[in-house]
C-alpha positions in Angstrom: 7.8 -3.0 -35.1 5.4 -5.9 -34.1 1.8 -4.7 -33.9 -0.4 -6.9 -31.6 -3.6 -5.1 -32.5 -4.6 -5.1 -36.1 -7.7 -4.4 -38.1 -8.4 -4.7 -41.8 -7.4 -1.6 -43.8 -10.3 0.4 -45.2 -11.3 -0.4 -48.7 -9.2 1.4 -51.2 -10.9 4.4 -52.8 -10.1 5.9 -56.1 -8.1 9.1 -55.6 -10.0 12.2 -56.5 -8.3 14.4 -59.0 -7.7 18.0 -57.8 -8.0 20.3 -60.7 -7.2 23.5 -58.9 -5.3 24.3 -55.8 -7.2 26.3 -53.1 -6.9 30.0 -53.3 -6.2 30.5 -49.6 -3.2 28.5 -48.2 -3.7 26.4 -45.0 -2.2 27.6 -41.8 0.2 25.4 -39.9 -2.4 24.9 -37.2 -4.9 23.7 -39.8 -2.5 21.2 -41.1 -1.8 20.0 -37.6 -5.5 19.6 -37.0 -5.9 17.5 -40.2 -3.0 15.3 -39.1 -4.5 14.9 -35.7 -7.9 14.0 -37.2 -6.1 11.4 -39.4 -4.3 10.0 -36.4 -7.6 9.4 -34.7 -8.0 6.3 -36.8 -8.9 3.5 -34.4 -6.0 1.4 -35.8 -3.8 3.7 -33.9 -5.8 3.8 -30.6 -5.3 1.4 -27.7 -2.8 -0.8 -29.5 0.0 -3.0 -28.2 3.5 -2.6 -29.7 6.7 -4.5 -29.0 10.1 -2.9 -29.5 13.4 -1.9 -28.0 13.8 1.1 -25.6 16.3 3.8 -26.7 17.1 7.3 -25.5 15.3 6.6 -22.2 14.9 9.6 -19.9 13.3 9.7 -16.4 12.1 13.3 -16.0 12.4 14.9 -12.6 8.6 15.3 -12.5 8.1 11.6 -12.9 7.3 11.4 -16.6 9.2 8.9 -18.9 10.4 9.9 -22.4 12.0 7.4 -24.8 11.9 6.0 -28.3 10.8 2.6 -29.4 12.6 1.0 -32.3 12.7 -2.4 -34.1 14.8 -4.8 -32.1 18.0 -5.5 -34.1 16.9 -3.3 -36.9 20.2 -1.4 -37.1 20.6 2.2 -38.2 17.6 1.9 -40.6 15.2 0.6 -37.9 11.8 2.3 -37.7 11.5 4.5 -34.6 8.5 6.1 -32.8 8.7 8.6 -30.0 6.9 7.7 -26.8 5.9 9.4 -23.6 4.5 7.9 -20.4 2.9 10.4 -18.0 3.7 10.1 -14.2 0.2 8.9 -13.3 0.7 5.8 -15.4 4.5 5.5 -14.9 4.1 5.3 -11.1 2.4 1.9 -11.6 5.5 0.4 -13.3 7.0 -2.6 -11.5 10.4 -2.1 -13.0 12.6 0.7 -14.3 13.1 0.7 -18.1 16.5 1.2 -19.6 18.1 1.5 -23.0 18.2 -1.8 -25.0 15.4 -3.4 -23.0 12.7 -5.1 -25.0 9.2 -4.1 -23.8 5.6 -4.4 -24.8 3.6 -1.2 -24.5 -0.1 -0.3 -24.7 -1.2 3.2 -25.8 -2.4 5.5 -28.5 -0.7 7.6 -31.2 -1.2 11.3 -30.7 0.1 14.4 -32.5 2.1 16.9 -30.5 1.1 20.2 -32.1 3.8 22.5 -30.7 6.5 20.4 -32.4 4.4 19.2 -35.3 5.3 15.6 -34.5 3.5 12.5 -33.4 4.2 10.3 -30.5 2.7 7.4 -28.6 1.2 8.1 -25.2 1.8 4.9 -23.2 -0.6 3.6 -20.6 1.1 0.3 -19.6 4.5 -1.3 -20.2 5.7 -4.9 -19.6 9.0 -6.5 -20.3 9.2 -8.1 -23.7 9.3 -11.9 -23.7 7.7 -11.8 -20.2 4.4 -10.5 -21.3 2.6 -13.8 -20.8 4.0 -14.2 -17.4 2.9 -10.8 -16.4 -0.6 -11.7 -17.5 -0.4 -14.9 -15.6 0.6 -13.0 -12.4 -2.4 -10.7 -12.9 -4.6 -13.8 -13.2 -3.1 -15.3 -10.0 -3.5 -12.1 -8.2 -7.2 -11.9 -8.8 -7.7 -15.5 -7.8 -5.7 -15.2 -4.6 -7.3 -12.0 -3.7 -10.8 -13.7 -4.0 -9.5 -16.4 -1.6 -8.6 -13.7 1.0 -4.9 -14.3 0.9 -4.2 -10.5 0.7 -6.9 -9.4 3.2 -5.7 -6.8 5.7 -7.7 -8.2 8.6 -5.7 -11.5 8.5 -2.4 -9.6 8.9 -0.8 -10.5 12.3 1.5 -8.4 14.5 5.1 -9.6 14.9 6.0 -11.1 18.3 7.9 -8.5 20.4 10.5 -10.9 21.8 10.9 -14.0 19.6 13.0 -16.9 20.8 13.5 -18.4 17.4 13.5 -16.8 13.9 13.0 -19.0 10.8 14.7 -17.9 7.6 13.6 -19.3 4.2 16.1 -18.5 1.5 19.1 -19.9 -0.4 21.7 -21.3 2.0 24.4 -19.6 -0.1 24.8 -15.9 -0.8 24.7 -12.6 1.1 21.1 -12.9 2.4 21.9 -15.3 5.2 25.0 -13.4 6.2 23.1 -10.1 6.3 20.3 -11.5 8.5 22.7 -13.2 10.9 24.8 -10.1 11.3 21.8 -7.8 12.0 20.2 -10.2 14.5 23.5 -10.8 16.3 24.1 -7.1 16.6 20.5 -6.2 17.7 19.1 -9.1 19.8 20.9 -12.5 19.5 18.3 -15.3 19.2 18.4 -18.7 17.6 18.1 -18.7 13.8 16.6 -21.7 12.1 17.4 -21.9 8.4 15.1 -23.7 6.0 17.1 -23.7 2.8 15.5 -23.6 -0.6 16.3 -22.7 -4.2 14.9 -19.2 -5.0 14.7 -19.3 -8.8 14.0 -21.8 -11.5 11.0 -23.8 -12.8 10.5 -25.8 -9.6 11.6 -23.1 -7.1 8.0 -22.3 -6.0 7.4 -25.8 -4.8 10.6 -25.8 -2.7 9.9 -22.4 -1.3 6.4 -23.5 -0.2 7.8 -26.7 1.4 10.5 -24.7 3.2 7.9 -22.4 4.7 5.8 -25.3 5.9 8.8 -27.2 7.2 10.0 -24.4 9.5 6.7 -22.9 10.5 6.0 -25.1 13.5 9.4 -24.6 15.1 9.8 -20.8 15.2 8.0 -17.7 16.4 8.3 -15.7 13.1 9.5 -16.5 9.6 11.5 -14.4 7.1 11.1 -15.3 3.5 14.0 -13.6 1.7 15.9 -13.3 -1.5 18.4 -10.7 -3.0 17.5 -8.5 -6.0 16.7 -9.9 -9.4 14.8 -9.5 -12.6 11.1 -10.2 -13.0 12.0 -13.7 -14.2 14.2 -14.2 -11.1 11.4 -13.2 -8.8 8.7 -15.1 -10.6 8.5 -18.1 -8.2 7.5 -15.7 -5.4 4.4 -14.9 -7.4 3.3 -18.5 -7.6 0.0 -19.5 -5.8 1.8 -22.3 -3.9 4.2 -19.8 -2.2 1.4 -17.3 -1.6 -0.9 -19.9 0.0 2.0 -21.2 2.1 2.6 -17.7 3.5 -1.2 -17.0 4.0 -1.7 -20.3 6.0 1.5 -20.1 8.0 0.7 -20.5 11.7 3.2 -17.8 12.7 3.7 -14.3 11.2 5.7 -14.0 8.0 8.0 -11.1 6.9 8.9 -10.9 3.2 12.1 -9.4 1.9 12.1 -10.3 -1.8 14.0 -8.3 -4.4 14.4 -4.6 -4.0 12.0 -2.0 -2.7 10.5 -1.3 -6.1 9.9 -5.0 -6.7 6.5 -6.2 -5.3 5.6 -9.8 -5.6 2.4 -11.6 -4.6 4.3 -13.1 -1.7 4.9 -9.6 -0.4 1.1 -8.9 -0.6 0.3 -12.1 1.4 3.0 -11.6 4.1 2.1 -10.1 7.4 4.8 -7.4 6.9 7.1 -6.5 4.0 10.7 -5.3 4.3 12.7 -3.5 1.6 15.8 -5.7 2.2 16.7 -8.9 4.1 18.6 -6.7 6.6 15.5 -4.6 7.1 13.5 -7.8 7.7 16.0 -8.8 10.4 15.5 -5.4 12.1 11.8 -5.9 12.0 11.6 -9.3 13.7 13.9 -8.6 16.7 14.1 -5.6 19.0 17.3 -3.6 19.5 18.9 -4.4 22.8 20.3 -0.8 23.0 16.8 0.6 22.8 15.7 -2.0 25.4 18.5 -1.0 27.8 17.4 2.7 27.4 13.8 1.7 28.1 14.8 -0.3 31.1 16.9 2.6 32.4 13.9 4.9 32.1 11.6 2.4 33.8 14.1 2.0 36.6 14.2 5.7 37.1 10.4 5.9 37.1 10.2 3.0 39.5 12.7 4.6 41.9 10.8 7.9 41.8 7.5 6.1 42.5 9.0 4.2 45.4 10.5 7.4 46.9 7.1 9.1 46.6 5.3 6.2 48.3 7.9 6.1 51.1 7.5 9.8 51.7 3.7 9.5 51.8 4.0 6.6 54.2 6.2 8.6 56.5 3.7 11.4 56.6 0.9 9.0 57.4 3.0 7.4 60.2 3.8 10.9 61.6 0.1 11.8 61.6 -0.8 8.5 63.4 1.9 9.1 66.0 0.5 12.6 66.7 -3.0 11.3 67.0 -1.8 8.7 69.6 0.0 11.1 72.0 -1.4 10.8 75.6 -2.4 14.5 75.9 -4.2 14.4 72.6 -5.7 11.0 73.5 -7.0 12.3 76.9 -8.3 15.5 75.3 -10.2 13.4 72.7 -11.6 11.2 75.5 -12.8 14.3 77.3 -14.4 15.6 74.2 -16.2 12.3 73.6 -17.3 12.2 77.3 -18.7 15.8 77.1 -20.5 14.9 73.8 -22.0 11.8 75.5 -23.2 13.9 78.5 -24.7 16.4 76.2 -26.5 13.7 74.3 -27.7 12.1 77.6 -29.1 15.5 78.7 -30.9 16.0 75.4 -32.4 12.5 75.6 -33.6 13.0 79.2 -35.2 16.4 78.4 -36.8 14.9 75.3 -38.1 11.9 77.3 -39.5 14.1 80.1 -41.2 16.4 77.6 -42.6 13.3 75.9 -43.9 11.9 79.2 -45.6 15.2 80.2 -47.2 15.5 76.8 -48.6 12.0 77.1 -49.8 12.7 80.7 -51.7 15.8 79.6 -53.2 13.9 76.7 -54.4 11.1 79.0 -56.0 13.7 81.3 -57.8 15.3 78.5 -59.0 11.9 77.3 -60.2 11.0 80.8 -62.1 14.2 81.1 -63.8 13.7 77.8 -64.7 10.1 78.7 -66.0 11.0 82.1 -68.2 13.8 80.5 -69.7 11.2 78.2 -70.2 8.4 80.8 -73.8 7.3 82.0 -72.9 8.2 85.6 -72.3 11.8 84.7 -75.7 11.9 83.1 -77.4 10.3 86.0 -75.7 12.7 88.4 -77.6 15.5 86.7 -80.9 14.2 87.9 -81.7 11.4 85.5 -82.3 7.7 86.1 -82.6 4.6 84.0 -85.6 2.3 84.1 -85.1 -1.4 83.6 -87.8 -4.1 83.1 -86.7 -7.7 83.4 -83.0 -6.5 82.9 -83.9 -4.5 79.7 -83.7 -0.8 79.6 -87.2 0.8 79.1 -87.0 3.3 76.3 -90.7 3.9 75.7 -93.9 3.9 77.7 -95.2 1.3 75.3 -93.0 -1.2 76.9 -94.8 -0.8 80.3 -98.1 -1.9 81.7 -99.9 -1.2 84.9 -98.5 -3.2 87.9 -95.2 -3.8 86.1 -92.2 -3.9 88.4 -89.3 -1.7 87.3 -85.8 -1.2 88.6 -84.7 2.4 88.6 -81.0 3.1 88.5 -79.7 6.5 90.0 -76.1 7.8 89.9 -75.7 6.7 93.6 -77.9 3.6 93.7 -81.1 1.9 92.6 -84.7 1.2 93.7 -87.6 -1.1 92.7 -91.0 0.4 91.9 -94.4 -0.7 90.6 -96.2 1.0 87.8 -99.6 2.3 88.8 -100.6 4.0 85.6 -99.1 4.5 82.1 -99.9 7.8 80.3 -98.8 8.5 76.7 -97.8 12.0 75.5 -100.8 11.9 73.3 -103.1 11.6 76.2 -101.7 14.4 78.2 
């Protein structure tokens, strides 16, 4: 086997001579523990090994069991048993098979119940394609950083496309399958943008084919039949991924089989397991549309009948309300209501007038009680000197002429003497 991880062996030590065997024999478990401790050597941990798969078994629980042998080593080739647990095997992008050359990464462990050792595998790639697998992983990180795989840039497919673009080889079953499905489901115009789908320059042609058709259709299918990792490698190239990510219309990818996932699949707006499945995604099924139209027609008819029935009820109600007898009765009711309102207003007005009249009478009485004439009528008079009311004897002198105003007239007098209260 070819070992990709190597360290220098530990310095040789002189063997220690055992003079006497131990009195108590070791148990099988103790021997197994010693073996396990010896296998913990870091030279056997996290190593990469290349070899040929033999005795491959895909367990029903998802685990993979197989042996790895020297490729072309014949019957004398070195062999090591291997196991790949389901948690790691589920990440495989291909299904191993007997005779396939692979590169594995894992650690050597002892399996105590059988007293044997095996490699527990973490990752597996196809032999000879290891460098390309690493390159794809590098591209994936770069394109992911650019946002080519971002979920938020995924677009919904148009519900009723007028033109469907297909980027694939112009020969083979892919075109036939897509045409057949679209013709059966929802016949629309198909615009084929032919390209080679494998080879050293295929990625350039695929990218140009996408760009060439994008402005003339409503949706694009990028398709290819099944193939090996090498066959599908052009669909991992950044040129193809960027062409899909920047395409102005939605892109559906149908590359390889369902288990094969390329970077182009990650960048597309939707992925289909097969070209036929892609054709089913991009166009509706006219049978389903006919059923939907039939249901809508039934709902529309029921809605119209319901509205007509309601309108008839409204017309009948209006007709009843416009009958002469009812009309006259309603006029009489309105006339009576108007008469009642007039009576209430008249009573209210009369009550208001009477209340105002009484209020005015009370105010008149109050004003008359406070008027100067009322005071004068009680036996008082007002003395005026030179048109000024005399309020004090200090304002008068002997021989002054005064005007005296009584409640019923006035007189003119002359002052003969002025006496102050203090002199009385």
